[in-house]
PQR file with spaces between the fields and no chain letter, atoms N, CA, C, O and H, PARSE charges and radii, in Angstrom:
ATOM       1  N    MET     1     172.629   -1.189  -12.640 -0.4000 1.5000
ATOM       2  CA   MET     1     172.795   -1.717  -11.315 -0.0000 2.0000
ATOM       3  C    MET     1     172.425   -0.620  -10.315  0.5500 1.7000
ATOM       4  O    MET     1     173.023    0.456  -10.321 -0.5500 1.4000
ATOM       5  N    GLN     2     171.454   -0.889   -9.471 -0.4000 1.5000
ATOM       6  CA   GLN     2     171.035    0.090   -8.481 -0.0000 2.0000
ATOM       7  C    GLN     2     171.690   -0.210   -7.148  0.5500 1.7000
ATOM       8  O    GLN     2     171.944   -1.368   -6.814 -0.5500 1.4000
ATOM       9  H    GLN     2     170.968   -1.763   -9.466  0.4000 1.0000
ATOM      10  N    TYR     3     171.960    0.834   -6.392 -0.4000 1.5000
ATOM      11  CA   TYR     3     172.529    0.694   -5.061 -0.0000 2.0000
ATOM      12  C    TYR     3     171.600    1.335   -4.044  0.5500 1.7000
ATOM      13  O    TYR     3     170.969    2.357   -4.313 -0.5500 1.4000
ATOM      14  H    TYR     3     171.753    1.775   -6.663  0.4000 1.0000
ATOM      15  N    ALA     4     171.530    0.722   -2.879 -0.4000 1.5000
ATOM      16  CA   ALA     4     170.752    1.295   -1.786 -0.0000 2.0000
ATOM      17  C    ALA     4     171.678    2.141   -0.920  0.5500 1.7000
ATOM      18  O    ALA     4     172.873    1.861   -0.820 -0.5500 1.4000
ATOM      19  H    ALA     4     172.043   -0.108   -2.661  0.4000 1.0000
ATOM      20  N    ARG     5     171.127    3.167   -0.301 -0.4000 1.5000
ATOM      21  CA   ARG     5     171.937    3.968    0.618 -0.0000 2.0000
ATOM      22  C    ARG     5     172.216    3.120    1.843  0.5500 1.7000
ATOM      23  O    ARG     5     171.335    2.417    2.340 -0.5500 1.4000
ATOM      24  H    ARG     5     170.156    3.394   -0.382  0.4000 1.0000
ATOM      25  N    HIS     6     173.410    3.188    2.312 -0.4000 1.5000
ATOM      26  CA   HIS     6     173.823    2.381    3.453 -0.0000 2.0000
ATOM      27  C    HIS     6     174.023    3.288    4.657  0.5500 1.7000
ATOM      28  O    HIS     6     174.786    4.252    4.596 -0.5500 1.4000
ATOM      29  H    HIS     6     174.125    3.759    1.908  0.4000 1.0000
ATOM      30  N    GLN     7     173.343    2.980    5.742 -0.4000 1.5000
ATOM      31  CA   GLN     7     173.499    3.765    6.959 -0.0000 2.0000
ATOM      32  C    GLN     7     174.718    3.277    7.717  0.5500 1.7000
ATOM      33  O    GLN     7     174.870    2.080    7.959 -0.5500 1.4000
ATOM      34  H    GLN     7     172.723    2.197    5.791  0.4000 1.0000
ATOM      35  N    HIS     8     175.577    4.195    8.089 -0.4000 1.5000
ATOM      36  CA   HIS     8     176.769    3.841    8.853 -0.0000 2.0000
ATOM      37  C    HIS     8     177.245    5.050    9.626  0.5500 1.7000
ATOM      38  O    HIS     8     176.612    6.104    9.577 -0.5500 1.4000
ATOM      39  H    HIS     8     175.453    5.168    7.892  0.4000 1.0000
ATOM      40  N    LYS     9     178.344    4.917   10.335 -0.4000 1.5000
ATOM      41  CA   LYS     9     178.805    5.960   11.239 -0.0000 2.0000
ATOM      42  C    LYS     9     179.395    7.174   10.539  0.5500 1.7000
ATOM      43  O    LYS     9     179.431    8.253   11.131 -0.5500 1.4000
ATOM      44  H    LYS     9     178.859    4.061   10.375  0.4000 1.0000
ATOM      45  N    VAL    10     179.852    7.041    9.321 -0.4000 1.5000
ATOM      46  CA   VAL    10     180.461    8.160    8.614 -0.0000 2.0000
ATOM      47  C    VAL    10     179.357    9.023    8.014  0.5500 1.7000
ATOM      48  O    VAL    10     178.492    8.500    7.312 -0.5500 1.4000
ATOM      49  H    VAL    10     179.823    6.164    8.840  0.4000 1.0000
ATOM      50  N    PRO    11     179.360   10.353    8.274 -0.5600 1.5000
ATOM      51  CA   PRO    11     178.343   11.216    7.671  0.2800 2.0000
ATOM      52  C    PRO    11     178.396   11.108    6.143  0.5500 1.7000
ATOM      53  O    PRO    11     179.437   10.760    5.585 -0.5500 1.4000
ATOM      54  N    PRO    12     177.273   11.407    5.458 -0.5600 1.5000
ATOM      55  CA   PRO    12     177.239   11.237    4.009  0.2800 2.0000
ATOM      56  C    PRO    12     178.250   12.096    3.266  0.5500 1.7000
ATOM      57  O    PRO    12     178.670   11.729    2.169 -0.5500 1.4000
ATOM      58  N    ASN    13     178.650   13.227    3.831 -0.4000 1.5000
ATOM      59  CA   ASN    13     179.593   14.103    3.156 -0.0000 2.0000
ATOM      60  C    ASN    13     181.005   13.832    3.687  0.5500 1.7000
ATOM      61  O    ASN    13     181.406   14.401    4.701 -0.5500 1.4000
ATOM      62  H    ASN    13     178.308   13.525    4.723  0.4000 1.0000
ATOM      63  N    ILE    14     181.743   12.979    3.015 -0.4000 1.5000
ATOM      64  CA   ILE    14     183.074   12.556    3.471 -0.0000 2.0000
ATOM      65  C    ILE    14     184.049   13.729    3.472  0.5500 1.7000
ATOM      66  O    ILE    14     184.897   13.823    4.360 -0.5500 1.4000
ATOM      67  H    ILE    14     181.418   12.516    2.190  0.4000 1.0000
ATOM      68  N    SER    15     183.941   14.623    2.491 -0.4000 1.5000
ATOM      69  CA   SER    15     184.874   15.755    2.450 -0.0000 2.0000
ATOM      70  C    SER    15     184.675   16.665    3.660  0.5500 1.7000
ATOM      71  O    SER    15     185.644   17.200    4.197 -0.5500 1.4000
ATOM      72  H    SER    15     183.252   14.546    1.770  0.4000 1.0000
ATOM      73  N    GLN    16     183.447   16.841    4.086 -0.4000 1.5000
ATOM      74  CA   GLN    16     183.159   17.656    5.261 -0.0000 2.0000
ATOM      75  C    GLN    16     183.790   17.029    6.509  0.5500 1.7000
ATOM      76  O    GLN    16     184.332   17.742    7.353 -0.5500 1.4000
ATOM      77  H    GLN    16     182.660   16.406    3.650  0.4000 1.0000
ATOM      78  N    THR    17     183.722   15.726    6.625 -0.4000 1.5000
ATOM      79  CA   THR    17     184.335   15.019    7.746 -0.0000 2.0000
ATOM      80  C    THR    17     185.843   15.207    7.731  0.5500 1.7000
ATOM      81  O    THR    17     186.450   15.450    8.774 -0.5500 1.4000
ATOM      82  H    THR    17     183.281   15.146    5.939  0.4000 1.0000
ATOM      83  N    ALA    18     186.449   15.099    6.564 -0.4000 1.5000
ATOM      84  CA   ALA    18     187.901   15.247    6.453 -0.0000 2.0000
ATOM      85  C    ALA    18     188.332   16.648    6.880  0.5500 1.7000
ATOM      86  O    ALA    18     189.302   16.808    7.620 -0.5500 1.4000
ATOM      87  H    ALA    18     185.957   14.902    5.716  0.4000 1.0000
ATOM      88  N    ILE    19     187.612   17.650    6.412 -0.4000 1.5000
ATOM      89  CA   ILE    19     187.945   19.027    6.777 -0.0000 2.0000
ATOM      90  C    ILE    19     187.812   19.223    8.283  0.5500 1.7000
ATOM      91  O    ILE    19     188.673   19.843    8.906 -0.5500 1.4000
ATOM      92  H    ILE    19     186.823   17.520    5.811  0.4000 1.0000
ATOM      93  N    HIS    20     186.753   18.707    8.862 -0.4000 1.5000
ATOM      94  CA   HIS    20     186.537   18.841   10.306 -0.0000 2.0000
ATOM      95  C    HIS    20     187.678   18.186   11.097  0.5500 1.7000
ATOM      96  O    HIS    20     188.202   18.781   12.039 -0.5500 1.4000
ATOM      97  H    HIS    20     186.053   18.203    8.355  0.4000 1.0000
ATOM      98  N    LEU    21     188.052   16.990   10.722 -0.4000 1.5000
ATOM      99  CA   LEU    21     189.122   16.287   11.437 -0.0000 2.0000
ATOM     100  C    LEU    21     190.455   17.013   11.315  0.5500 1.7000
ATOM     101  O    LEU    21     191.237   17.055   12.264 -0.5500 1.4000
ATOM     102  H    LEU    21     187.627   16.507    9.957  0.4000 1.0000
ATOM     103  N    MET    22     190.705   17.581   10.147 -0.4000 1.5000
ATOM     104  CA   MET    22     191.968   18.300    9.942 -0.0000 2.0000
ATOM     105  C    MET    22     191.976   19.633   10.698  0.5500 1.7000
ATOM     106  O    MET    22     192.972   19.977   11.333 -0.5500 1.4000
ATOM     107  H    MET    22     190.069   17.546    9.376  0.4000 1.0000
ATOM     108  N    LYS    23     190.868   20.384   10.632 -0.4000 1.5000
ATOM     109  CA   LYS    23     190.820   21.703   11.264 -0.0000 2.0000
ATOM     110  C    LYS    23     190.836   21.619   12.789  0.5500 1.7000
ATOM     111  O    LYS    23     191.382   22.499   13.454 -0.5500 1.4000
ATOM     112  H    LYS    23     190.059   20.104   10.116  0.4000 1.0000
ATOM     113  N    THR    24     190.247   20.577   13.336 -0.4000 1.5000
ATOM     114  CA   THR    24     190.233   20.459   14.795 -0.0000 2.0000
ATOM     115  C    THR    24     191.567   19.968   15.328  0.5500 1.7000
ATOM     116  O    THR    24     191.817   20.004   16.532 -0.5500 1.4000
ATOM     117  H    THR    24     189.804   19.862   12.795  0.4000 1.0000
ATOM     118  N    GLY    25     192.426   19.508   14.419 -0.4000 1.5000
ATOM     119  CA   GLY    25     193.757   19.068   14.831 -0.0000 2.0000
ATOM     120  C    GLY    25     193.772   17.730   15.532  0.5500 1.7000
ATOM     121  O    GLY    25     194.779   17.355   16.132 -0.5500 1.4000
ATOM     122  H    GLY    25     192.223   19.479   13.440  0.4000 1.0000
ATOM     123  N    THR    26     192.672   17.005   15.467 -0.4000 1.5000
ATOM     124  CA   THR    26     192.624   15.698   16.130 -0.0000 2.0000
ATOM     125  C    THR    26     193.298   14.603   15.312  0.5500 1.7000
ATOM     126  O    THR    26     193.678   13.567   15.859 -0.5500 1.4000
ATOM     127  H    THR    26     191.854   17.310   14.980  0.4000 1.0000
ATOM     128  N    HIS    27     193.450   14.821   14.003 -0.4000 1.5000
ATOM     129  CA   HIS    27     194.034   13.807   13.126 -0.0000 2.0000
ATOM     130  C    HIS    27     195.019   14.463   12.151  0.5500 1.7000
ATOM     131  O    HIS    27     194.810   15.590   11.701 -0.5500 1.4000
ATOM     132  H    HIS    27     193.141   15.662   13.559  0.4000 1.0000
ATOM     133  N    SER    28     196.079   13.746   11.839 -0.4000 1.5000
ATOM     134  CA   SER    28     196.977   14.185   10.769 -0.0000 2.0000
ATOM     135  C    SER    28     196.311   13.853    9.436  0.5500 1.7000
ATOM     136  O    SER    28     195.267   13.200    9.411 -0.5500 1.4000
ATOM     137  H    SER    28     196.249   12.831   12.205  0.4000 1.0000
ATOM     138  N    LEU    29     196.904   14.294    8.334 -0.4000 1.5000
ATOM     139  CA   LEU    29     196.346   13.992    7.018 -0.0000 2.0000
ATOM     140  C    LEU    29     196.222   12.487    6.816  0.5500 1.7000
ATOM     141  O    LEU    29     195.176   12.005    6.382 -0.5500 1.4000
ATOM     142  H    LEU    29     197.752   14.823    8.354  0.4000 1.0000
ATOM     143  N    PHE    30     197.282   11.740    7.129 -0.4000 1.5000
ATOM     144  CA   PHE    30     197.250   10.286    6.969 -0.0000 2.0000
ATOM     145  C    PHE    30     196.177    9.679    7.871  0.5500 1.7000
ATOM     146  O    PHE    30     195.426    8.808    7.433 -0.5500 1.4000
ATOM     147  H    PHE    30     198.131   12.132    7.482  0.4000 1.0000
ATOM     148  N    GLU    31     196.097   10.124    9.118 -0.4000 1.5000
ATOM     149  CA   GLU    31     195.101    9.573   10.054 -0.0000 2.0000
ATOM     150  C    GLU    31     193.679    9.888    9.584  0.5500 1.7000
ATOM     151  O    GLU    31     192.775    9.064    9.721 -0.5500 1.4000
ATOM     152  H    GLU    31     196.707   10.831    9.475  0.4000 1.0000
ATOM     153  N    THR    32     193.492   11.091    9.027 -0.4000 1.5000
ATOM     154  CA   THR    32     192.171   11.465    8.511 -0.0000 2.0000
ATOM     155  C    THR    32     191.757   10.541    7.376  0.5500 1.7000
ATOM     156  O    THR    32     190.649   10.005    7.386 -0.5500 1.4000
ATOM     157  H    THR    32     194.227   11.761    8.916  0.4000 1.0000
ATOM     158  N    LEU    33     192.632   10.353    6.403 -0.4000 1.5000
ATOM     159  CA   LEU    33     192.311    9.465    5.279 -0.0000 2.0000
ATOM     160  C    LEU    33     192.085    8.037    5.746  0.5500 1.7000
ATOM     161  O    LEU    33     191.160    7.368    5.287 -0.5500 1.4000
ATOM     162  H    LEU    33     193.532   10.789    6.395  0.4000 1.0000
ATOM     163  N    ASN    34     192.925    7.573    6.653 -0.4000 1.5000
ATOM     164  CA   ASN    34     192.775    6.220    7.187 -0.0000 2.0000
ATOM     165  C    ASN    34     191.443    6.074    7.918  0.5500 1.7000
ATOM     166  O    ASN    34     190.742    5.077    7.746 -0.5500 1.4000
ATOM     167  H    ASN    34     193.677    8.117    7.026  0.4000 1.0000
ATOM     168  N    HIS    35     191.097    7.064    8.728 -0.4000 1.5000
ATOM     169  CA   HIS    35     189.837    7.046    9.482 -0.0000 2.0000
ATOM     170  C    HIS    35     188.633    6.965    8.541  0.5500 1.7000
ATOM     171  O    HIS    35     187.734    6.147    8.737 -0.5500 1.4000
ATOM     172  H    HIS    35     191.666    7.874    8.868  0.4000 1.0000
ATOM     173  N    ILE    36     188.625    7.820    7.525 -0.4000 1.5000
ATOM     174  CA   ILE    36     187.498    7.855    6.590 -0.0000 2.0000
ATOM     175  C    ILE    36     187.409    6.570    5.774  0.5500 1.7000
ATOM     176  O    ILE    36     186.327    6.004    5.621 -0.5500 1.4000
ATOM     177  H    ILE    36     189.355    8.485    7.366  0.4000 1.0000
ATOM     178  N    LEU    37     188.530    6.116    5.258 -0.4000 1.5000
ATOM     179  CA   LEU    37     188.505    4.917    4.408 -0.0000 2.0000
ATOM     180  C    LEU    37     188.213    3.656    5.211  0.5500 1.7000
ATOM     181  O    LEU    37     187.656    2.700    4.673 -0.5500 1.4000
ATOM     182  H    LEU    37     189.409    6.576    5.382  0.4000 1.0000
ATOM     183  N    THR    38     188.574    3.639    6.474 -0.4000 1.5000
ATOM     184  CA   THR    38     188.289    2.478    7.318 -0.0000 2.0000
ATOM     185  C    THR    38     186.805    2.392    7.640  0.5500 1.7000
ATOM     186  O    THR    38     186.229    1.305    7.658 -0.5500 1.4000
ATOM     187  H    THR    38     189.027    4.416    6.911  0.4000 1.0000
ATOM     188  N    LEU    39     186.187    3.548    7.895 -0.4000 1.5000
ATOM     189  CA   LEU    39     184.774    3.543    8.279 -0.0000 2.0000
ATOM     190  C    LEU    39     183.825    3.565    7.092  0.5500 1.7000
ATOM     191  O    LEU    39     182.660    3.191    7.233 -0.5500 1.4000
ATOM     192  H    LEU    39     186.655    4.431    7.880  0.4000 1.0000
ATOM     193  N    SER    40     184.292    3.995    5.925 -0.4000 1.5000
ATOM     194  CA   SER    40     183.431    4.037    4.743 -0.0000 2.0000
ATOM     195  C    SER    40     183.190    2.625    4.244  0.5500 1.7000
ATOM     196  O    SER    40     184.075    1.770    4.269 -0.5500 1.4000
ATOM     197  H    SER    40     185.238    4.298    5.809  0.4000 1.0000
ATOM     198  N    ARG    41     181.990    2.410    3.798 -0.4000 1.5000
ATOM     199  CA   ARG    41     181.638    1.094    3.256 -0.0000 2.0000
ATOM     200  C    ARG    41     181.026    1.286    1.878  0.5500 1.7000
ATOM     201  O    ARG    41     180.364    2.292    1.625 -0.5500 1.4000
ATOM     202  H    ARG    41     181.270    3.104    3.778  0.4000 1.0000
ATOM     203  N    PRO    42     181.244    0.328    0.991 -0.5600 1.5000
ATOM     204  CA   PRO    42     180.622    0.453   -0.331  0.2800 2.0000
ATOM     205  C    PRO    42     179.109    0.285   -0.219  0.5500 1.7000
ATOM     206  O    PRO    42     178.630   -0.357    0.716 -0.5500 1.4000
ATOM     207  N    PRO    43     178.347    0.855   -1.158 -0.5600 1.5000
ATOM     208  CA   PRO    43     176.891    0.706   -1.111  0.2800 2.0000
ATOM     209  C    PRO    43     176.480   -0.744   -1.332  0.5500 1.7000
ATOM     210  O    PRO    43     177.222   -1.532   -1.919 -0.5500 1.4000
ATOM     211  N    ILE    44     175.307   -1.074   -0.862 -0.4000 1.5000
ATOM     212  CA   ILE    44     174.765   -2.429   -0.999 -0.0000 2.0000
ATOM     213  C    ILE    44     174.009   -2.509   -2.326  0.5500 1.7000
ATOM     214  O    ILE    44     173.263   -1.591   -2.669 -0.5500 1.4000
ATOM     215  H    ILE    44     174.705   -0.434   -0.385  0.4000 1.0000
ATOM     216  N    LEU    45     174.194   -3.583   -3.061 -0.4000 1.5000
ATOM     217  CA   LEU    45     173.404   -3.789   -4.275 -0.0000 2.0000
ATOM     218  C    LEU    45     171.927   -3.840   -3.903  0.5500 1.7000
ATOM     219  O    LEU    45     171.553   -4.474   -2.915 -0.5500 1.4000
ATOM     220  H    LEU    45     174.800   -4.328   -2.783  0.4000 1.0000
ATOM     221  N    PHE    46     171.082   -3.170   -4.698 -0.4000 1.5000
ATOM     222  CA   PHE    46     169.662   -3.136   -4.402 -0.0000 2.0000
ATOM     223  C    PHE    46     169.064   -4.549   -4.368  0.5500 1.7000
ATOM     224  O    PHE    46     168.182   -4.829   -3.556 -0.5500 1.4000
ATOM     225  H    PHE    46     171.385   -2.656   -5.500  0.4000 1.0000
ATOM     226  N    GLU    47     169.539   -5.427   -5.239 -0.4000 1.5000
ATOM     227  CA   GLU    47     169.028   -6.797   -5.265 -0.0000 2.0000
ATOM     228  C    GLU    47     169.328   -7.522   -3.948  0.5500 1.7000
ATOM     229  O    GLU    47     168.514   -8.315   -3.473 -0.5500 1.4000
ATOM     230  H    GLU    47     170.255   -5.199   -5.898  0.4000 1.0000
ATOM     231  N    THR    48     170.493   -7.247   -3.363 -0.4000 1.5000
ATOM     232  CA   THR    48     170.859   -7.857   -2.083 -0.0000 2.0000
ATOM     233  C    THR    48     169.948   -7.336   -0.980  0.5500 1.7000
ATOM     234  O    THR    48     169.447   -8.109   -0.163 -0.5500 1.4000
ATOM     235  H    THR    48     171.154   -6.603   -3.749  0.4000 1.0000
ATOM     236  N    LEU    49     169.735   -6.019   -0.959 -0.4000 1.5000
ATOM     237  CA   LEU    49     168.857   -5.424    0.041 -0.0000 2.0000
ATOM     238  C    LEU    49     167.438   -5.976   -0.097  0.5500 1.7000
ATOM     239  O    LEU    49     166.798   -6.304    0.902 -0.5500 1.4000
ATOM     240  H    LEU    49     170.142   -5.391   -1.622  0.4000 1.0000
ATOM     241  N    ARG    50     166.952   -6.079   -1.323 -0.4000 1.5000
ATOM     242  CA   ARG    50     165.607   -6.608   -1.563 -0.0000 2.0000
ATOM     243  C    ARG    50     165.492   -8.053   -1.066  0.5500 1.7000
ATOM     244  O    ARG    50     164.487   -8.417   -0.455 -0.5500 1.4000
ATOM     245  H    ARG    50     167.472   -5.813   -2.134  0.4000 1.0000
ATOM     246  N    ALA    51     166.502   -8.870   -1.321 -0.4000 1.5000
ATOM     247  CA   ALA    51     166.477  -10.262   -0.852 -0.0000 2.0000
ATOM     248  C    ALA    51     166.460  -10.325    0.673  0.5500 1.7000
ATOM     249  O    ALA    51     165.750  -11.148    1.252 -0.5500 1.4000
ATOM     250  H    ALA    51     167.319   -8.575   -1.818  0.4000 1.0000
ATOM     251  N    GLN    52     167.239   -9.459    1.325 -0.4000 1.5000
ATOM     252  CA   GLN    52     167.254   -9.434    2.794 -0.0000 2.0000
ATOM     253  C    GLN    52     165.908   -8.968    3.347  0.5500 1.7000
ATOM     254  O    GLN    52     165.417   -9.502    4.342 -0.5500 1.4000
ATOM     255  H    GLN    52     167.815   -8.791    0.854  0.4000 1.0000
ATOM     256  N    MET    53     165.318   -7.967    2.690 -0.4000 1.5000
ATOM     257  CA   MET    53     164.001   -7.485    3.129 -0.0000 2.0000
ATOM     258  C    MET    53     162.925   -8.549    2.917  0.5500 1.7000
ATOM     259  O    MET    53     162.035   -8.707    3.753 -0.5500 1.4000
ATOM     260  H    MET    53     165.717   -7.533    1.882  0.4000 1.0000
ATOM     261  N    ARG    54     163.002   -9.270    1.818 -0.4000 1.5000
ATOM     262  CA   ARG    54     162.034  -10.340    1.543 -0.0000 2.0000
ATOM     263  C    ARG    54     162.144  -11.430    2.604  0.5500 1.7000
ATOM     264  O    ARG    54     161.132  -11.935    3.088 -0.5500 1.4000
ATOM     265  H    ARG    54     163.724   -9.142    1.139  0.4000 1.0000
ATOM     266  N    LEU    55     163.366  -11.788    2.960 -0.4000 1.5000
ATOM     267  CA   LEU    55     163.583  -12.787    4.009 -0.0000 2.0000
ATOM     268  C    LEU    55     162.997  -12.308    5.338  0.5500 1.7000
ATOM     269  O    LEU    55     162.329  -13.071    6.035 -0.5500 1.4000
ATOM     270  H    LEU    55     164.189  -11.378    2.567  0.4000 1.0000
ATOM     271  N    ALA    56     163.248  -11.046    5.688 -0.4000 1.5000
ATOM     272  CA   ALA    56     162.709  -10.489    6.931 -0.0000 2.0000
ATOM     273  C    ALA    56     161.181  -10.484    6.907  0.5500 1.7000
ATOM     274  O    ALA    56     160.541  -10.791    7.913 -0.5500 1.4000
ATOM     275  H    ALA    56     163.791  -10.426    5.122  0.4000 1.0000
ATOM     276  N    MET    57     160.597  -10.137    5.762 -0.4000 1.5000
ATOM     277  CA   MET    57     159.144  -10.123    5.646 -0.0000 2.0000
ATOM     278  C    MET    57     158.570  -11.525    5.821  0.5500 1.7000
ATOM     279  O    MET    57     157.560  -11.710    6.500 -0.5500 1.4000
ATOM     280  H    MET    57     161.117   -9.887    4.945  0.4000 1.0000
ATOM     281  N    ASN    58     159.221  -12.510    5.203 -0.4000 1.5000
ATOM     282  CA   ASN    58     158.734  -13.888    5.293 -0.0000 2.0000
ATOM     283  C    ASN    58     158.848  -14.460    6.701  0.5500 1.7000
ATOM     284  O    ASN    58     158.067  -15.331    7.082 -0.5500 1.4000
ATOM     285  H    ASN    58     160.041  -12.359    4.652  0.4000 1.0000
ATOM     286  N    GLU    59     159.818  -13.974    7.476 -0.4000 1.5000
ATOM     287  CA   GLU    59     160.031  -14.490    8.828 -0.0000 2.0000
ATOM     288  C    GLU    59     159.377  -13.627    9.903  0.5500 1.7000
ATOM     289  O    GLU    59     159.456  -13.954   11.087 -0.5500 1.4000
ATOM     290  H    GLU    59     160.453  -13.266    7.166  0.4000 1.0000
ATOM     291  N    ALA    60     158.730  -12.525    9.504 -0.4000 1.5000
ATOM     292  CA   ALA    60     158.122  -11.617   10.476 -0.0000 2.0000
ATOM     293  C    ALA    60     156.966  -12.304   11.196  0.5500 1.7000
ATOM     294  O    ALA    60     156.146  -12.981   10.576 -0.5500 1.4000
ATOM     295  H    ALA    60     158.666  -12.259    8.542  0.4000 1.0000
ATOM     296  N    THR    61     156.914  -12.117   12.511 -0.4000 1.5000
ATOM     297  CA   THR    61     155.810  -12.678   13.292 -0.0000 2.0000
ATOM     298  C    THR    61     154.620  -11.723   13.340  0.5500 1.7000
ATOM     299  O    THR    61     153.498  -12.147   13.615 -0.5500 1.4000
ATOM     300  H    THR    61     157.579  -11.567   13.014  0.4000 1.0000
ATOM     301  N    GLU    62     154.851  -10.459   13.078 -0.4000 1.5000
ATOM     302  CA   GLU    62     153.798   -9.441   13.084 -0.0000 2.0000
ATOM     303  C    GLU    62     153.688   -8.836   11.682  0.5500 1.7000
ATOM     304  O    GLU    62     154.103   -7.698   11.463 -0.5500 1.4000
ATOM     305  H    GLU    62     155.763  -10.114   12.854  0.4000 1.0000
ATOM     306  N    GLY    63     153.138   -9.582   10.745 -0.4000 1.5000
ATOM     307  CA   GLY    63     153.062   -9.158    9.357 -0.0000 2.0000
ATOM     308  C    GLY    63     152.258   -7.900    9.113  0.5500 1.7000
ATOM     309  O    GLY    63     152.463   -7.219    8.108 -0.5500 1.4000
ATOM     310  H    GLY    63     152.800  -10.506   10.922  0.4000 1.0000
ATOM     311  N    GLU    64     151.332   -7.575   10.028 -0.4000 1.5000
ATOM     312  CA   GLU    64     150.505   -6.372    9.815 -0.0000 2.0000
ATOM     313  C    GLU    64     151.306   -5.084    9.955  0.5500 1.7000
ATOM     314  O    GLU    64     150.820   -4.019    9.574 -0.5500 1.4000
ATOM     315  H    GLU    64     151.165   -8.128   10.844  0.4000 1.0000
ATOM     316  N    PHE    65     152.525   -5.156   10.494 -0.4000 1.5000
ATOM     317  CA   PHE    65     153.357   -3.965   10.622 -0.0000 2.0000
ATOM     318  C    PHE    65     154.153   -3.662    9.346  0.5500 1.7000
ATOM     319  O    PHE    65     154.801   -2.619    9.258 -0.5500 1.4000
ATOM     320  H    PHE    65     152.919   -6.021   10.804  0.4000 1.0000
ATOM     321  N    ILE    66     154.109   -4.551    8.372 -0.4000 1.5000
ATOM     322  CA   ILE    66     154.818   -4.331    7.104 -0.0000 2.0000
ATOM     323  C    ILE    66     153.925   -3.467    6.219  0.5500 1.7000
ATOM     324  O    ILE    66     152.809   -3.872    5.897 -0.5500 1.4000
ATOM     325  H    ILE    66     153.583   -5.398    8.443  0.4000 1.0000
ATOM     326  N    PRO    67     154.398   -2.274    5.816 -0.5600 1.5000
ATOM     327  CA   PRO    67     153.571   -1.396    4.973  0.2800 2.0000
ATOM     328  C    PRO    67     153.209   -2.085    3.648  0.5500 1.7000
ATOM     329  O    PRO    67     154.003   -2.841    3.089 -0.5500 1.4000
ATOM     330  N    ASP    68     152.010   -1.810    3.167 -0.4000 1.5000
ATOM     331  CA   ASP    68     151.530   -2.420    1.924 -0.0000 2.0000
ATOM     332  C    ASP    68     152.448   -2.110    0.746  0.5500 1.7000
ATOM     333  O    ASP    68     152.656   -2.959   -0.121 -0.5500 1.4000
ATOM     334  H    ASP    68     151.364   -1.196    3.621  0.4000 1.0000
ATOM     335  N    GLU    69     153.005   -0.880    0.713 -0.4000 1.5000
ATOM     336  CA   GLU    69     153.887   -0.497   -0.399 -0.0000 2.0000
ATOM     337  C    GLU    69     155.134   -1.390   -0.431  0.5500 1.7000
ATOM     338  O    GLU    69     155.582   -1.808   -1.499 -0.5500 1.4000
ATOM     339  H    GLU    69     152.837   -0.191    1.418  0.4000 1.0000
ATOM     340  N    ILE    70     155.681   -1.673    0.745 -0.4000 1.5000
ATOM     341  CA   ILE    70     156.875   -2.533    0.839 -0.0000 2.0000
ATOM     342  C    ILE    70     156.506   -3.960    0.451  0.5500 1.7000
ATOM     343  O    ILE    70     157.222   -4.607   -0.313 -0.5500 1.4000
ATOM     344  H    ILE    70     155.317   -1.334    1.612  0.4000 1.0000
ATOM     345  N    ARG    71     155.397   -4.442    0.977 -0.4000 1.5000
ATOM     346  CA   ARG    71     154.951   -5.811    0.661 -0.0000 2.0000
ATOM     347  C    ARG    71     154.740   -5.967   -0.844  0.5500 1.7000
ATOM     348  O    ARG    71     155.167   -6.962   -1.429 -0.5500 1.4000
ATOM     349  H    ARG    71     154.815   -3.916    1.598  0.4000 1.0000
ATOM     350  N    ASP    72     154.082   -4.985   -1.475 -0.4000 1.5000
ATOM     351  CA   ASP    72     153.834   -5.037   -2.909 -0.0000 2.0000
ATOM     352  C    ASP    72     155.133   -5.031   -3.694  0.5500 1.7000
ATOM     353  O    ASP    72     155.288   -5.795   -4.647 -0.5500 1.4000
ATOM     354  H    ASP    72     153.735   -4.177   -0.999  0.4000 1.0000
ATOM     355  N    MET    73     156.079   -4.165   -3.295 -0.4000 1.5000
ATOM     356  CA   MET    73     157.365   -4.076   -3.991 -0.0000 2.0000
ATOM     357  C    MET    73     158.124   -5.404   -3.898  0.5500 1.7000
ATOM     358  O    MET    73     158.710   -5.857   -4.881 -0.5500 1.4000
ATOM     359  H    MET    73     155.953   -3.544   -2.521  0.4000 1.0000
ATOM     360  N    LEU    74     158.110   -6.020   -2.723 -0.4000 1.5000
ATOM     361  CA   LEU    74     158.876   -7.251   -2.537 -0.0000 2.0000
ATOM     362  C    LEU    74     158.210   -8.441   -3.219  0.5500 1.7000
ATOM     363  O    LEU    74     158.904   -9.340   -3.694 -0.5500 1.4000
ATOM     364  H    LEU    74     157.634   -5.652   -1.924  0.4000 1.0000
ATOM     365  N    GLN    75     156.912   -8.464   -3.274 -0.4000 1.5000
ATOM     366  CA   GLN    75     156.222   -9.592   -3.900 -0.0000 2.0000
ATOM     367  C    GLN    75     156.179   -9.485   -5.408  0.5500 1.7000
ATOM     368  O    GLN    75     156.038  -10.497   -6.096 -0.5500 1.4000
ATOM     369  H    GLN    75     156.349   -7.733   -2.888  0.4000 1.0000
ATOM     370  N    SER    76     156.300   -8.262   -5.943 -0.4000 1.5000
ATOM     371  CA   SER    76     156.232   -8.085   -7.398 -0.0000 2.0000
ATOM     372  C    SER    76     157.538   -8.410   -8.095  0.5500 1.7000
ATOM     373  O    SER    76     157.567   -8.577   -9.315 -0.5500 1.4000
ATOM     374  H    SER    76     156.415   -7.440   -5.385  0.4000 1.0000
ATOM     375  N    SER    77     158.604   -8.499   -7.346 -0.4000 1.5000
ATOM     376  CA   SER    77     159.913   -8.726   -8.003 -0.0000 2.0000
ATOM     377  C    SER    77     160.395  -10.130   -7.815  0.5500 1.7000
ATOM     378  O    SER    77     161.470  -10.484   -8.299 -0.5500 1.4000
ATOM     379  H    SER    77     158.581   -8.364   -6.356  0.4000 1.0000
């Protein structure tokens, strides 16, 4: 099962974020964990991302802006 990287507000290094929040004194330990776990999201299944990209490609009004590599990947699967 492959997962795609998910872009979101939490930096990729969660431990670095926790240390920063604790050292700056802006959050208690509980608040830090709550903050990180609330904003963290599980990765998206690659099949789900591919289906969403295929839908976007099929509905695109400017198809020439879709790179050939992406078009080939989506049409081959």
